[in-house]
MARMI-429454 format. One record per atom (N, C-alpha, C): residue in one letter; x, y, z. Coordinates in steps of 0.001 Angstrom, whole numbers, padded with zeros to 6 digits, always signed. Each point is the difference from the previous one (the first is absolute). Last residue first. Layout:
BEGIN
AXYZ ...
END
This chain:
BEGIN
I-155959-128588-036286 I+000147-001137+000720 I-000962-001007-000478 V+000309+004583-001864 V+001482-000616+000120 V-000033-001105+000920 L-003799+002635-000834 L+000426-000134-001090 L+001422-000920-000050 K-002893+001816+003716 K-000110-001481-000345 K+000793-000248-001243 A-000049+004458+001635 A+000997-000923+000720 A-000284-001433-000166 A-002943+003323-002210 A+001447+000011-000334 A+001102-001093+000623 G-004482+000386+001258 G-000064-000731-001015 G+001346-000017-000550 Y-000822+002585+003720 Y-000220-001561+000355 Y+000289-000559-001149 I-000099+004664-000475 I+001269-000659+000624 I+000299-001340+000483 G-004052+002036-001879 G+000879+000150-001003 G+001443-000552+000634 A-004160+000327+002457 A-000057-001001-001039 A+001158-000044-000678 D-001259+003558+003289 D+001206-001168+000322 D-000003-001063-000999 N-003285+003432+000235 N+001222+000599-000741 N+000951-001041+000286 G-004239-002527+000999 G-000020+001224-000265 G+001388+000842-000596 L-001824-004890+001501 L+001206+000681+000290 L+000060+001541-000202 T-003914-002996-001226 T+000510+000265+001572 T+000636+000679+000278 A-003755-000744-004339 A+001568+000156+000399 A-000044+000316+001622 L-004346-002301-001874 L+000629+001453+000217 L+001130-000365+000360 V-002744-003821-003023 V+000393+000491+001482 V+000537+001708+000074 F-002766-004290-003125 F+000424+001496-000069 F+000267+000475+001623 C-000655-005035-003525 C-000245+000732+001391 C+000723+001209+000029 S-002744-003515-003870 S+001560+000561+000505 S-000483+000874+001236 K-003142-003129-002740 K+000488-000190+001315 K+001180+000924+000525 K-001630-000430-004519 K-001142+000672+000782 K+000555+000273+001448 A+002181-003041-003237 A+000633+001045+000384 A-000921+001241+000829 A-001160-004444-001509 A+000416+000336+001450 A+000580+001020-000055 G-003090+000054-003910 G+000508-001138+000879 G+000339+000252+001437 F+000232+004142-003502 F-000908-001003+000057 F+000636-001076+001119 V-000042+005914-000860 V+000776-001319-000303 V-000894-001421+000040 Y-001198+004862+000520 Y+000808+000086-001068 Y+001075-001314-000047 N-003960+001128+003010 N-000376+000254-001313 N+001011-000026-000886 P+000848-000670+004544 P-000414-001162-000307 P-000614+000348-001633 F+001655+003758+002787 F+001004-000754-000722 F-000582-001448-000521 E-002348+003786+002691 E+000123-000009-001351 E+000556-001072-000614 E-000167+000084+004684 E-001573-000106-000526 E+000155+000042-001361 A+003925+000646+002000 A-000408-001084+000388 A-001326-000499-000688 I+001581+004517+000465 I+000989-000906-001150 I-000537-001100+000005 G-002021+002727+003397 G-000532+000040-001423 G+000990-000534-001123 D+001302-000750+004714 D-001381-000534-000454 D-000562+000365-001300 I+004048+002079+001402 I-000039-001533-000020 I-001060-000731-000716 L-000386+004608+001018 L+000805-000291-000883 L+000084-001434-000402 I-002111+001494+003848 I-000763+000476-001282 I+000632-000323-001188 S+002354-000918+004414 S-001075-000890-000725 S-000764+000664-000982 G+004155+002825+000675 G-000402-001317+000654 G-000905-000682-000522 A+002460+004267-000502 A-001368+000139-000138 A-000642-001286+000772 K+004574+000748-000879 K-000216+000642+001489 K-001519-000130-000161 S+002381-000820-003957 S-000588-001135+000630 S-000177+000036+001206 V+001804+003592-002942 V-001568-000253-000088 V-000259-001211+000692 G+004614+001154+000079 G-001070+000978+000956 G-001505-000368-000282 G+003420-004137-000822 G+000079+001542-000368 G-001159+000615+000653 G-000293-005589-001349 G+000859+001215+000904 G-000265+001269-000668 I-001969-005539-000393 I-000151+001473-000189 I+000610+001062+000878 I+000482-005577-002070 I+000145+001077+001158 I-000178+001235-000556 F-001466-005211-001401 F+000167+001352-000385 F+000307+000738+001181 V+000564-005584-000711 V-000620+001196+000715 V+000383+001295-000578 E+001313-004200-001986 E-000797-000625+001223 E-000809+001055+000685 P+001235+000202-005303 P+000433+000217+001170 P-000737-000659+001191 D+000175-000005-005478 D-000851-000818+001015 D+000844+000190+001383 V+001007+001958-004650 V+000804-000724+000801 V-000382-000693+001285 I-002739+001549-003983 I+001468-000191-000383 I+000822-000420+000960 L-004430+001132+001001 L-000145-001096-001062 L+001368-000044-000705 A-000684+003136+003143 A+000034-001221+000756 A-000018-000982-000909 I+000199+004378-001536 I+001360-000517+000810 I-000097-001290+000420 K-003971+002254-001436 K+000923-000421-001317 K+001268-000743+000477 G-003052+001816+003313 G-000455-001440-000615 G+000861-000400-001055 L+001025+004275+001858 L+000368-001053+000877 L-000707-001569-000420 V-001280+004166-002256 V+001304-000476-000258 V+000629-000985+000855 S-004518+001115+000663 S+000175-000507-001404 S+001470-000066-000340 A-001061+001826+004298 A-000475-001344+000120 A+000547-000504-001615 L+000202+004518+000578 L+000971-000762+000578 L-000380-001575-000060 I-003440+002883-001309 I+001265+000144-000783 I+001352-000868+000201 R-003891+000358+002860 R-000196-000644-001158 R+001119-000116-000779 C+000359+002645+003752 C-000154-001434+000239 C-000039-000967-001174 L-000559+004794-000286 L+001242-000234+000172 L+000091-001619+000289 K-004083+001434-000279 K+000511+000078-001419 K+001528-000427+000205 K-002535+000522+003791 K-000569-001109-000668 K+000896-000145-001239 V+000332+003957+002547 V+000869-001087+000422 V-000240-001344-000662 N-002554+003765-001347 N+001371-000049-000695 N+000982-000881+000946 L-004512+000220+001272 L+000027-000396-001635 L+001374-000056-000342 M-000977+001624+004325 M-000078-001604+000011 M-000043-000455-001431 A+000304+004809+001048 A+001092-000770+000194 A-000009-001369+000015 V-003824+002386-000833 V+000959+000347-001215 V+001261-000785+000511 E-003646-000271+002807 E-000189-000736-001234 E+001111+000246-001017 D+000223-000050+005346 D-000031+000910-000904 D-000139-000817-001380 G+000539-001993+004612 G-001047-000365-000819 G-000315+001349-001075 K+003789-000901+003224 K-001350+000782+000856 K-001371-000349-000915 K+004617-001526-001441 K-000654-000919+000954 K-001092+000659+000933 A+001640+002351-003710 A-000503-001144-000498 A-000412-000896+001203 E+002268+003777+000951 E-001163+000541-000126 E-000785-001369-000783 D+004515-000598+000950 D-000612+000428+001165 D-001589+000144-000104 F+003067-000451-003847 F-000479-001095+000754 F-000715-000079+001306 I+001435+004084-002271 I-001175-000994-000999 I-000191-001163+000747 D+003444+002860+002099 D-001446+000631-000145 D-001011-000912-000619 K+004600-001370-000328 K-000743-000194+001193 K-001304+000727+000337 A+002461+000937-003974 A-000620-001507-000151 A-000489-000237+001310 T-000442+005219-000807 T+001115-000695+000075 T-000491-001826-000124 I-001579+005635-001192 I-000263-001502+000372 I+001154-000871+000068 D-001128+005512+000806 D+000817-000950-000690 D+000147-001226+000311 A-003283+002834+001743 A+000654+000962-000929 A+001016-000710-001053 F-004727-001965+002110 F+001388-000180+000076 F+000757+001044-000905 E-004710-000979+000088 E+000289+001135+001193 E+001537-000243+000104 R-002096-002914-002979 R-000078+001206-000607 R+000270+001159+001116 L-000447-004688+000895 L+001441+000453-000543 L-000117+001459-000761 S-003998-002346+001967 S+000799+000845+000946 S+001370+000302-000591 S-004109-000650-003187 S+001149-000838+000494 S+000567+001037+001123 A-004191-000745-004382 A+000330+000653+001511 A+000969-000816+000638 T-000692+000228-005454 T-000208-000747+001196 T+000376+000585+001253 E+000262+001282-004853 E-000364+000886+000985 E-000596-000641+001357 H+004035-000802-004270 H-001316-000452+000667 H-000584+001159+000952 E+004372+000134-002245 E-000795-000378-000894 E-001527-000317+000324 E+003955+001243+002954 E-000406+001345-001237 E-001041-000730-000771 L+001283-002963+003149 L-000899+001319+000561 L-000075+000772-000831 Y+002456-003595-001491 Y-001570-000442+000332 Y-000489+001334+000579 K+004462+000481-000442 K-000666+000054-001352 K-001509-000327+000167 K+002740-000072+004008 K-000036+001067-000607 K-000658+000206-001423 T+000948-004100+001590 T-000944+000258+000854 T-000360+001575-000287 M+003806-002297-002118 M-001184-000470-000451 M-001446+000646+000745 R+004348+001130+001013 R-000072+000362-001040 R-001319-000384-000541 V+001326-001654+004067 V-000379+001303+000099 V-000228+000692-001448 I+001701-004357+000140 I-001397+000124+000597 I-000581+001382+000168 G+004492-000422-001587 G-000929-000671-000941 G-001334+000161+000729 T+003689+000859+002610 T-000309+001149-000831 T-001047-000347-001245 A+001608-003448+003090 A-000677+001257+000676 A-000468+001162-000737 S+000431-004325-002680 S+000703+000415+001016 S-000814+001060+000778 A-001692-002640-003790 A+000084-000755+000962 A+000909+000533+001271 Y-000924+001923-004636 Y-001298-000206+000605 Y+000025-000797+001762 Q+003756+001161-003305 Q-000879+001288+000041 Q-001433-000354+000511 E+003438-003561-000099 E+000396+001287+000698 E-000869+001108+000046 L-000209-003625-003094 L-001027-000270+001289 L+000548+001264+001069 C+000000+001289-005129 C+000708-000822+000725 C-000697-000164+001439 G-000895+002818-004441 G-000691-001119+000843 G+000822-000978+000614 K+003061+002730-003170 K-001567+000344+000272 K-000615-001045+000383 N+005729+001382-000327 N-001262-000753-000495 N-001294+000582+000553 G+004084+001461+001563 G-000113+000446-001157 G-000988-000632-000936 C+001314-000287+004821 C+000968-000633-000719 C-000073+000174-001492 N-002803+001827+003561 N+001215+000742+000068 N+001115-000847-001060 C-005033+000113-001545 C+000800-000303+001299 C+001015+000466-000046 S-003975+002234-002996 S+001303-000578+000068 S+000239-000417+001415 Q-005082+001116-002140 Q+001252+000499+000621 Q+001221-001270+000132 T-004274-000836-002151 T+000741+001112-000737 T+001237+000506+000788 E-002782-005116-000460 E+000536+001112+000845 E+000520+001096-000866 H-001663-004474-001311 H-000753+001273-000475 H+000450+001262+000951 P+001351-004836+000542 P+000413+000479-001341 P-000413+001388-000382 N+000644-002578+004928 N-000828+000804-000793 N+000407+000598-001201 V+002556-003067+002823 V-001230-000401+000552 V-001202+001013-000781 G+005540-001766+000075 G-000954+001017-000779 G-001354-000759+000507 I+004612-000102+002697 I-000705-000754-000706 I-001168+000779-000382 H+003504+001570+002740 H-000044+000377-001080 H-000778-001240-001073 G+000808-000603+004928 G-000673+001340+000045 G-000078+000585-001858 I+002446-004217+001361 I-001564-000023+000144 I-000705+001242-000416 E+004869-002235-000092 E-000293+001573-000275 E-001810+000076-000244 G+002923-004122+000622 G-000704+000429+001122 G-000596+001612-000237 A+004245-001821-002683 A-001052-000767+000297 A-000521+000579+001538 F+003672+001573-002722 F-001126+000581-000048 F-001062-000861+000521 G+004888-000607-000762 G-000579+000318+001054 G-001260+000705+000251 K+002249-002322-003940 K+000520+001438+000137 K-000464+000542+001454 V-000817-004743-000678 V+001314+000435-000746 V+000290+001218+000158 G-003245-002074+003886 G+000027+000338-001636 G+001378+000352-000745 A-001714-000933+005058 A+000359+001234-000629 A-000175+000480-001306 L-001664-003170+004404 L-000122-000195-001504 L+000222+001628-000638 I+001590-002468+004826 I-000666+000790-000591 I+000163-000095-001563 K-000483-004101+003887 K+000957+000888-000722 K-000661+001263-000906 G-002168-003897+002327 G+000854+000717+000996 G+001140+000919-000640 D-003353-002451-002424 D+000774-000792+000298 D+001156+000354+000944 L-002099+004007-002035 L-000390-001182-000318 L+001035-001269+000190 V-001687+005751+000668 V+000760-001061+000600 V-000413-001421-000573 I-000591+005598-001456 I-000316-001350+000117 I+001081-000834+000434 G-002268+005327+000142 G+001394-001017+000000 G-000689-001089-000173 G-001145+005692-000947 G-000570-001515+000332 G+001169-000874+000063 G-002440+005332+000093 G+001260-000426-000195 G-000610-001558+000128 V-002217+005074-000596 V-000153-001271-000016 V+001058-000849-000240 G-000450+005310+001923 G+000137-000667-001140 G-000645-001445+000367 T-000131+002763+003221 T-000082+001021-000752 T+000005-000671-001441 G-000951-003739+002773 G+000519+001351+000620 G-000352+001189-000986 L-000487-005734+000530 L-000735+001308-000406 L+000276+001150+001009 T+002059-005051-001589 T+000278+000906+000942 T-000643+001340-000847 V-000097-005781-000165 V-000215+001142-000555 V-000017+001058+001029 M+001876-005215-000746 M-000269+001037+001001 M-000399+001193-001016 V+000094-005490-000071 V+000058+000961-000814 V-000367+001226+000869 A+002044-005608+000620 A-001018+001251+000326 A+000127+001083-001080 D+001954-005346+001905 D-000524+000571-001368 D-001109+001139+000746 Q+001959-002683+003289 Q+001105+000016-001243 Q-000504+000563-001262 A-001286+000628+005648 A-000380-000303-001294 A+001223-000048-001008 G+000147+000882+004632 G-000406-001429-000218 G-000135-000087-001409 K-000887+004726+001756 K+001237-001015+000332 K-000723-001243+000133 A-001872+004336-001621 A-000281-001336-000657 A+001088-000911+000688 A-000247+004320+001919 A-001480-000195-000162 A-000027-001695-000941 G+004852+001018+001778 G-001063+001141+000071 G-001677-000855-000001 Q+005328-001195-000535 Q-000545+000184+001403 Q-001310+000616+000284 W+001525-001851-004667 W+000921-000617+001189 W-000483+000268+001401 V-002252+001880-003503 V-000227-001404-000240 V+000943-000547+000936 E-000213+004583-000381 E-001196-000542+000474 E-000227-001520+000152 G+003815+001850-002014 G+000136+000531+001638 G-001131-000559+000428 M+000317-000157-004544 M+000918-001034+000624 M-000050+000189+001495 A-002023+003115-002499 A-000900-001036-000333 A+000862-001145+000799 A+002395+003805-000671 A-001118+000324+001323 A-000861-001371-000110 V+003005+000367-003151 V+000832-000292+001154 V-001242+000170+001113 N-001256+001205-004433 N+000207-001327-000036 N+000746-000636+001307 A-000673+004640-000764 A-001381-000604+000342 A+000232-001322+000000 D+003951+002212-000892 D-000413+000426+001154 D-001266-000798+000455 N+003618-001814-003441 N-000935+000849+000026 N-000594+000263+001461 G+004519-002331+000000 G-001191-000340-000551 G-000700+001321+000027 A+005236-002613+001164 A-000764+001206-000205 A-001380-000328-000660 K+004576-002033+002934 K-001297-000459-000897 K-000763+001364-000084 V+005351-001610+001887 V-000883+000938-000013 V-001111-000448-001166 P+004594-001307+003488 P-000895-000557-001380 P-001454+001089+000299 L+004732+002031+001832 L-000988-001062+000455 L-000836-000166-001104 G+003269+003348+000428 G+000671-001420-000006 G-000861-001093+000231 T-000547+004942-000662 T-000039-000579+001305 T+000461-001130+000532 L+000168+002662-004520 L+000255+000920+001261 L-000037-000579+001318 A-000656-002560-003970 A+001433+000530-000168 A+000057+000698+001302 N-004211-001467-000727 N+000916-000942+000525 N+001453+000409-000045 L-003222+002967-001788 L-000327-000139+001457 L+001120-000901+000686 E-000303+000266-004921 E+000681+001314+000840 E+000059-000245+001442 K-002097-003464-002826 K+001418-000022-000020 K+000628+000920+000928 E-004876-000014-000337 E+000752-001339+000847 E+001479+000040-000179 V-002303+003454-002436 V-000200-000003+001378 V+000620-000960+000762 E+000525+002429-004582 E+000429-001395+000342 E-000111+000091+001525 T-002320+003483-003591 T+000689-000092+001225 T+000089-001608+000323 R-001690+004233-003896 R+000535-001361+000113 R+000744-000257+001405 G-001808+004326+000440 G-000403-000555-001103 G+000525-001680+000062 W-002111+003508+004014 W+000730-000914-000738 W-000283-000249-001405 G-001901+002969+003563 G+000856+000394-000832 G+000699-000783-000790 L-003621-000930+002923 L+001145+000022+000766 L+001164+000722-000856 N-004458-000810-001239 N-000087+000636+001353 N+001193+000279+000810 V-000523-002216-004436 V+000108+001373-000097 V-000140+000699+001385 C+002055-004196-002244 C-000646+000077+001184 C+000023+001395+000253 V+001700-003961-003972 V-000339+001479+000445 V-000823+000053+001211 E+002202-004013-001383 E+000155+000783-001168 E-000266+001457+000193 V+001423-004115+003360 V-000799+001108-000351 V+000280+000806-001114 V+001555-005246+002020 V+000390+001235-000762 V-001234+000886-000242 G+001064-004695+001672 G-000191+001066+000878 G+000516+001468-000333 N-000974-004381-002560 N+001389+000141+000349 N+000336+001228+001061 K-004367-001240-001884 K+000461-001164+000741 K+001316+000233+000447 N-002714+004515-000750 N+000251-001281-000654 N+000470-001101+000902 V-002933+004497+001391 V+001594-000623+000142 V-000237-001355-000746 P-003286+004910+000418 P+000282-001285-000297 P+001420-000338-000141 G-001657+003644+003421 G+000082-000098-001344 G+000062-001386-000286 P+000884+002244+004444 P-001492+000558-000427 P+000172-000077-001742 V+002683-003410+003912 V+000166+001167-000667 V-001227+000475-000930 G+002324-003775+004077 G-001308+000454-001009 G+000242+001484-000307 I+003456-003843+002353 I-000237+001127-000451 I-001103+000181-000993 G+002999-003473+003662 G-001033+000311-000957 G-000378+001374-000275 I+004571-002825+002108 I-000872+001165-000149 I-001095-000345-001073 G+003121-003729+003100 G-000125+001054-001270 G-001020+001166+000389 A+001475-003399+003391 A+000040-000771-001089 A+000009+000808-001371 I+002622+001119+004711 I-001335+000210-000571 I-000045-000659-001388 E+003478-000329+003416 E-001430-000629+000885 E-001111+000392-001053 D+004774+001358-000943 D-000266-001232-000404 D-001279-000792+000495 L+001156+004750+001044 L-000290-000313-001088 L-000189-001231-000453 A-000730+001440+005113 A+001088-000230-001096 A-000656-000178-001338 I-001972+002760+004227 I-000486-001087-000844 I+001173-000118-000873 N-001214+002994+003868 N+001001-000841-000083 N-000287-001168-000535 H-002084+004327+000296 H-000942-001078+000479 H+001430-001192-000020 E+001234+004257-001635 E-000760+000334+001376 E-000675-001146+000515 E+002433-000515-004260 E+000828+000441+001326 E-000961+000098+001421 R-002323-000645-004211 R+000741-001209+000513 R+000802+000306+001305 A-002131+003542-002319 A-001084-000557+000907 A+000820-001441+000393 Q+002415+002654-002765 Q+000164+000775+001136 Q-001211-000880+001045 E+000525-001283-004405 E+001449-000368+000702 E-000204+000553+001407 L-003666+000718-003140 L+000198-001300+000587 L+000934-000171+000828 S-000319+004153-002155 S-000799-000085+001221 S+000113-001525+000591 Q+002568+000939-003789 Q+000478+000725+000997 Q-000828-000163+001271 T-001723-001599-004193 T+001392-000917+000513 T+000610+000539+001302 I-003462+002267-002219 I-000491-001212+000603 I+001056-000554+000631 D+001288+003414-002537 D-000745+000644+001371 D-000604-001266+000534 S+001623-000779-004117 S+001258+000366+000770 S-000441+000538+001564 L-003274-000621-003637 L+000627-001399+000279 L+001094+000233+001012 V-002195+003977-001428 V-000966-000948+000456 V+000693-001266+000669 Y+001789+003769-002859 Y+000521-000134+001492 Y-000762-001197+000845 K-000755+001640-004706 K+001403-000584-000020 K+000257-000323+001494 G-003890+002213-002577 G+000045-001005+000881 G+001086-000625+000628 G-000541+003714-003023 G-000392-001192-000654 G-000051-001334+000869 D+001012+004728+001376 D+001126-000488-000730 D-000524-001707-000658 E-002907+001374+004268 E+000745+000879-000917 E+001189-000593-000999 T-003427-002141+003485 T+000066-000048-001497 T+000718+000822-000849 R-000128-002267+005195 R+000630+001246-000627 R-000223-000376-001620 T-002853-001603+004508 T+000392-000278-001477 T+000666+001169-000589 P-000203-001107+005723 P-000667+000727-001279 P+000587-000713-001195 I-000518-003245+004304 I+000996+001259-000495 I-000709+000442-001236 E-001580-003561+004355 E+000005+000712-001205 E+000700+001128-000323 W-000870-005127+003022 W+000436+001685+000115 W-000433+000300-001443 K-000128-004791+003472 K-000303+000629-001262 K+000080+001565+000079 F+000842-005255+002666 F-000137+001241+000328 F-000265+000705-001578 V-000706-004669+000867 V+001123+000332+001180 V-000013+001288+000221 L-003743-003444-002433 L+000619+001028+000131 L+000833+000767+001074 D-001203-005420-002024 D-000240+001127+001040 D+000686+001484-000245 G+000357-004464-002505 G-001091+000938-000450 G-000356+000901+001317 G+003440-003431-000789 G-001473-000414+000309 G-001072+000763-000183 V+004841+001254-000195 V-000442-000872-001407 V-001325-000584+000401 T+000762+004661+002270 T+000519-001429+000176 T-000200-000862-001441 F+000210+005273-000326 F-000796-001036+000458 F+000798-001152+000289 V+000204+005816-000784 V+000756-001352+000176 V-000918-000928+000536 G-000898+004504-003431 G-000088-000739+001257 G+000706-001229+000107 M-001390+005306-002528 M+000943-001283+000063 M-000421-000810+001165 K-001700+004195-003413 K-000207-000570+001006 K+000785-001393+000024 V-000071+005149-002322 V+000442-001243-000266 V-000048-000840+001478 S-002328+004759-002859 S+000873-000765+001064 S+000043-001401-000115 T-002036+003045-003423 T+000336+000833+001337 T+000885-000655+000905 G-001309-002515-003727 G+000207+001519-000489 G+000567+000848+000811 G+000455-005128+001227 G-001187+000742-000484 G+000819+001579-000778 V+001442-005574+001693 V+000596+001421-000620 V-001248+000624-000446 D+001090-004252+003651 D-001031+000473-000988 D+000102+001524-000537 V+002920-004717+002265 V+000101+001628-000481 V-001398+000183-000852 G+002074-004137+003952 G-000775+000438-000941 G-000140+001545-000336 V+003322-004418+002067 V-000430+001386+000097 V-000755+000219-001551 T+001524-004377+003679 T-000207+000491-001361 T-000346+001496+000079 Y+002302-004065+003628 Y-000504+001278-000321 Y-000338+000072-001525 K+002815-003429+002286 K-001272+000205+000937 K-001054+001191-000298 K+004189-003942-001830 K-000639+001391-000470 K-001374+000149+000908 M+005066-002323+001013 M-001735-000278-000112 M-000399+001317-000548 
END
């Protein structure tokens, strides 16, 4: 009888791993370093070795494990293949096939942002929902879509790349993807800092932010909560731009709930309320009643979602 499922979340610096009951309870978790040297050729073998060691330490038999789910920082197609994964040094890698050969267990792979969305739907902020969209606001902007309880990955694995939806055709600076005017340039932590610094340079409005040697996203949200005019203007702009994108997504996939995660989401109600206030301007009818929640699983969302992929 299958008692356990394994979730693996591969990042550029560390690999998070967790063993769960098939009912969704976390039994134990741990991390190992991500060895990206030599084209990342050690990543999957290191995962296998670490899991083997953990199984022995916790007396878990191989035949008690339903399988391994793994999230990686790059697009994963329907066959569990990654064409390129820059953060790991991978070129084309048949993740599911290779990890299955190493472990002898069924393997299901997905993009890390999609997998995190599945985690929040399974045991997090959107528990009980079947249709949800997650947006992760950190250094960049990521996204994941879950429809009918399953990840929507797309043919090439690019579904959910919300951060690179164009929002400003007049932008002159390039995004990390090479295009100009992407959502990520405005709604990420670096994006709101860039917008705010630009505003301060172009306007003489008094602001407490002028006293900061190096402004951070947290500083901007904190000062906005205190009523600083410049901070409030730029938080409102972020919320408006993000709401416009979420409105378009709502009119395509009509999710039950939008989950907002990542470091920027720690701003809390000022962010969620700001998005919810702007959102109705970009949808119509019953879509105006969409729900917005803050992610609750934090850095564990990836291992939860990965574990769910195989059960």
